[in-house]
C-alpha positions in Angstrom: 5.6 126.7 44.2 3.4 129.2 45.9 3.1 131.0 42.5 0.4 128.3 41.7 -1.7 128.8 44.9 -3.3 131.8 46.5 -1.2 133.5 49.0 -2.5 132.8 52.6 -4.3 135.5 54.3 -2.2 137.0 57.2 -3.5 136.4 60.7 -2.5 139.7 61.8 -3.7 143.2 60.6 -1.6 144.5 57.7 -1.5 148.3 57.0 0.6 147.8 53.8 -1.6 149.4 51.2 0.1 147.1 48.5 -0.5 143.8 50.3 -4.0 143.1 48.9 -2.6 144.2 45.4 0.3 141.6 45.6 -2.0 139.0 46.8 -4.4 139.6 44.1 -1.6 139.4 41.5 -0.5 136.1 42.9 -4.0 134.7 42.7 -4.4 135.8 39.3 -1.2 133.9 38.4 -2.6 130.8 39.9 -5.9 131.3 38.1 -4.2 131.8 34.7 -1.9 128.7 35.2 -4.7 126.4 36.1 -6.8 127.4 33.3 -3.9 126.9 31.0 -3.1 123.5 32.3 -6.9 122.5 31.7 -6.6 124.0 28.1 -3.7 121.4 27.4 -6.0 118.7 27.9 -7.0 119.2 24.4 -3.6 119.6 22.9 -3.8 118.0 19.4 -2.0 115.3 17.7 -0.7 116.3 14.3 -2.7 114.9 11.3 0.4 113.4 9.8 1.3 111.6 12.9 -2.1 110.1 13.4 -2.1 109.0 9.6 1.4 107.5 10.0 0.1 105.3 12.9 -2.9 104.2 11.0 -0.9 103.3 8.1 1.4 101.2 10.2 -1.6 98.9 11.0 -3.1 98.7 7.6 -0.6 95.9 6.5 -1.0 94.0 9.7 0.8 94.2 12.9 3.7 96.5 13.0 6.9 96.1 14.9 7.2 97.7 18.3 10.2 99.7 17.0 7.9 101.4 14.2 5.0 102.1 16.8 7.6 103.7 19.2 9.1 105.9 16.4 5.7 107.1 15.5 4.8 108.0 19.1 8.2 109.6 19.9 7.7 112.0 16.9 4.6 113.7 18.2 4.1 115.4 21.5 0.5 114.9 22.0 0.7 111.2 21.3 3.6 110.6 23.6 1.7 112.5 26.4 -1.4 110.5 25.7 0.6 107.2 25.8 2.5 108.0 28.9 -0.6 109.4 30.9 -2.6 106.2 30.2 0.2 103.8 30.7 1.0 105.3 34.0 -2.6 104.9 35.2 -2.9 101.0 34.5 -2.8 99.2 37.9 0.1 97.1 38.7 3.9 97.3 39.4 4.4 99.7 36.5 1.8 102.1 37.6 3.3 105.7 37.8 6.7 104.2 36.6 6.3 104.4 32.8 9.1 106.7 31.7 9.3 105.9 28.0 7.2 105.2 24.9 8.8 101.7 24.7 7.4 100.8 28.1 4.3 102.5 27.3 3.5 100.4 24.2 4.6 97.3 26.3 2.1 98.1 29.0 -0.9 99.2 26.8 -0.3 97.0 23.8 0.2 98.2 20.2 -3.4 98.2 19.4 -4.1 100.7 22.3 -1.7 103.2 20.5 -4.0 102.8 17.4 -7.0 103.5 19.4 -5.4 106.6 21.0 -4.3 107.8 17.4 -7.7 107.2 15.9 -9.7 109.1 18.6 -7.3 112.0 19.1 -8.1 115.6 18.2 -5.9 116.6 15.3 -4.1 119.8 14.0 -3.3 120.3 10.3 -0.8 123.1 9.3 -2.9 123.9 6.3 -6.2 124.2 8.2 -5.3 126.3 11.3 -7.9 126.8 14.0 -8.3 130.0 16.1 -7.4 128.1 19.2 -4.0 126.7 18.3 -2.9 128.6 15.1 0.4 127.3 14.3 1.6 126.5 17.7 1.6 122.7 17.6 3.7 122.4 14.5 6.2 125.2 15.6 6.6 123.5 19.1 7.2 120.1 17.5 10.0 121.5 15.2 12.2 122.6 18.3 11.1 119.6 20.3 12.2 117.1 17.7 15.4 119.0 17.0 16.3 118.9 20.8 15.3 115.2 20.8 17.8 114.3 18.0 20.6 116.5 19.5 20.0 114.6 22.7 20.1 111.2 21.1 23.3 112.2 19.3 24.8 113.2 22.7 23.6 110.1 24.2 25.5 108.1 21.6 28.6 110.0 22.3 28.2 109.3 26.0 27.1 105.6 25.7 24.1 106.9 27.8 22.1 104.0 29.4 18.6 105.5 29.3 18.1 106.4 25.8 14.4 105.4 25.7 13.6 107.8 28.5 15.7 110.5 27.1 13.5 110.5 23.9 10.6 111.4 26.0 12.3 113.9 28.3 13.9 115.7 25.3 10.6 115.7 23.3 8.7 117.2 26.3 11.3 119.4 27.8 9.5 122.5 26.8 5.8 121.7 27.5 5.8 124.5 30.0 6.1 126.9 27.1 2.6 125.7 26.0 1.2 126.7 29.4 2.6 130.1 29.4 1.4 130.7 25.7 -2.1 130.0 27.0 -1.7 131.9 30.4 -0.2 135.0 29.1 -1.2 136.6 25.7 2.2 138.5 25.3 4.3 135.3 25.7 6.8 134.7 24.3 7.5 138.0 22.3 6.7 140.5 24.8 8.0 138.6 27.8 11.4 137.7 26.1 11.8 141.2 24.4 15.2 141.6 23.2 16.6 138.4 24.9 18.6 136.3 22.3 20.1 133.2 24.0 18.2 130.5 26.0 19.8 131.8 29.2 18.6 135.5 28.6 15.1 134.3 27.8 14.8 132.1 30.9 15.9 135.1 33.0 13.3 137.4 31.5 10.6 134.9 32.2 11.7 134.7 35.8 11.8 138.5 36.2 8.6 139.3 34.2 6.4 136.3 35.3 7.7 135.2 38.6 8.2 131.6 37.1 9.9 130.1 34.0 8.7 127.4 31.5 10.9 124.7 32.9 9.4 124.9 36.4 5.8 125.1 35.0 6.7 122.1 32.7 7.7 120.1 35.7 4.4 121.0 37.4 2.4 120.0 34.4 4.2 116.7 34.0 3.3 115.9 37.6 -0.3 116.9 37.1 -0.3 114.4 34.2 0.9 111.7 36.4 4.3 111.2 34.7 7.1 109.7 36.8 9.4 111.8 38.9 12.4 110.7 36.8 10.6 112.6 33.7 9.0 115.6 35.6 12.4 116.5 37.4 14.4 116.6 34.1 11.8 118.8 32.5 11.8 121.1 35.7 15.6 121.4 35.9 16.7 121.5 32.3 17.5 125.3 32.6 18.9 125.2 36.2 22.5 126.5 36.5 23.4 123.5 38.6 21.6 120.9 36.4 23.4 117.5 36.2 22.7 114.2 34.7 19.9 114.0 32.3 18.6 117.5 32.9 22.2 118.8 32.0 22.1 116.7 28.8 18.8 118.1 27.8 20.1 121.6 28.6 23.0 121.0 26.1 20.7 119.5 23.5 18.5 122.5 23.8 21.3 124.8 23.1 22.4 122.7 20.1 19.0 122.8 18.7 19.0 126.4 18.7 22.5 126.5 17.3 21.6 124.1 14.4 18.9 126.5 13.1 21.3 129.6 13.5 19.9 130.7 16.7 22.1 132.6 19.3 23.9 130.6 21.9 26.8 131.4 24.4 30.0 129.4 23.6 31.0 129.5 27.2 27.8 128.0 28.3 28.1 125.3 25.7 31.4 124.3 26.9 30.6 124.5 30.5 27.4 122.2 30.3 29.3 120.0 27.8 32.2 119.5 30.4 29.5 118.8 33.2 28.3 115.8 31.4 31.7 114.5 30.2 31.8 115.6 26.7 35.1 117.2 25.7 35.5 120.1 23.4 36.8 118.0 20.3 33.7 115.7 20.8 31.3 118.7 21.1 32.9 120.2 17.8 32.0 116.8 16.1 28.3 116.8 17.4 27.9 120.5 16.4 29.1 119.6 12.9 26.9 116.4 12.6 23.6 117.8 13.7 22.5 119.5 10.7 23.4 116.6 8.4 20.6 114.3 7.5 22.3 111.3 9.4 24.9 111.2 12.0 25.6 107.5 12.4 25.6 105.8 15.7 24.1 102.7 17.1 20.2 102.2 16.8 18.2 101.5 19.9 17.3 97.9 20.5 13.4 98.2 20.8 12.0 94.9 19.3 12.9 91.7 21.3 15.9 90.0 19.9 15.2 86.5 18.6 18.7 85.3 18.9 20.5 83.7 21.7 23.5 85.4 23.3 25.9 83.0 21.6 24.3 83.6 18.2 24.6 87.3 18.6 28.3 86.8 19.5 28.9 84.7 16.3 26.9 87.2 14.1 28.9 90.2 15.5 32.1 88.5 14.5 30.7 87.7 11.2 29.8 91.3 10.6 33.5 92.3 11.3 34.4 90.2 8.3 35.8 87.1 10.3 35.4 83.8 8.7 34.2 80.6 10.3 37.6 79.3 11.5 38.4 82.7 13.1 35.1 83.0 14.9 35.4 79.4 16.1 38.9 80.0 17.5 38.0 83.2 19.2 34.9 81.7 20.9 36.3 78.3 21.5 33.8 76.5 19.3 34.3 74.1 16.4 33.8 75.3 13.0 30.6 72.9 12.6 29.1 74.7 15.6 29.8 78.2 14.2 27.9 77.0 11.1 25.1 75.6 13.1 24.7 78.9 14.9 24.5 80.9 11.6 22.2 78.5 10.1 19.7 79.1 13.1 20.4 82.8 12.9 19.4 82.8 9.2 16.2 81.0 10.0 15.2 83.3 12.9 16.0 86.7 11.0 14.4 85.4 7.8 17.7 86.1 6.0 19.0 84.5 2.9 22.8 85.1 3.4 25.3 86.4 5.8 25.0 90.1 4.4 21.2 90.1 5.0 21.5 88.7 8.3 23.9 91.5 9.4 21.8 94.2 7.9 18.6 93.1 9.6 20.3 92.7 12.9 22.3 96.0 12.7 19.1 97.9 11.7 17.2 96.5 14.8 20.0 97.3 17.1 20.8 93.6 17.9 24.5 94.0 17.1 
């Protein structure tokens, strides 16, 4: 990434009249990017994001799931949480790759403190520094996050907690380029329409692209390699794994708002992560809808034992006590005892309420 540092002075005499000009050009790149990195230290939390965190604590101690949802909906909150959590001494230092783990390391009250002290941005009271950037940036970030989570459910992907962060932060390099180059993105992208065309324009005009710069910024912030490398590679032609999943989610986010995407690229990336065309069509149809179903993530600790979960799952399928007992090799009275304990642990009045609570929390 020599683009981020001054080019070394040659040890031999160089008679090329353009050599000093090229060196000055690269040094200018480095200074611009460094200044942009520093400017992002003040990237603001949206006013509504801060207010939602504050409201969570007004009625007492909120659930971990509610806190995580608030953090994962705001770029600046997510960055602040991850940066602080990765600085805490201990086994998790430098390894916190999700908001779930970040809340666990820092405690919920720390999230409240972060939100309370954060600089904020209000769409209706724009400043000369940020104008509408934070709001516009969040719209695509959250759209990509939603698409990525939909794809993860299709794939039964194991790292959904981390994916919520990598998908939210995948384009942070664009924030750097906005500060470093006044003509970005309009003048740099020009007539480019698709994500692939825009990334090629960035590489040609600037010598870097927002994905590479985003990876550098994530490492500068102390985020884990597992997060930084996905951000850095999400536009790579040979992207695989989570980076390819983010690449596909990014294209789907553009597609969902009527943006131009290349069908052949959609299919190619989809196949690379194991999603067949029929499943991709379903995802593309679902995304603009308000809900697209799927299993919620389990974030709050489950109060039930493994056996109690097995019994409740079967109850949710409509099985009666005798059927559950037969399938699990238990007596009917034991099944009744398990369900009595489940109702008490969940604070449920009946089987319907118990199933609803457990389903909403991702426990069954």
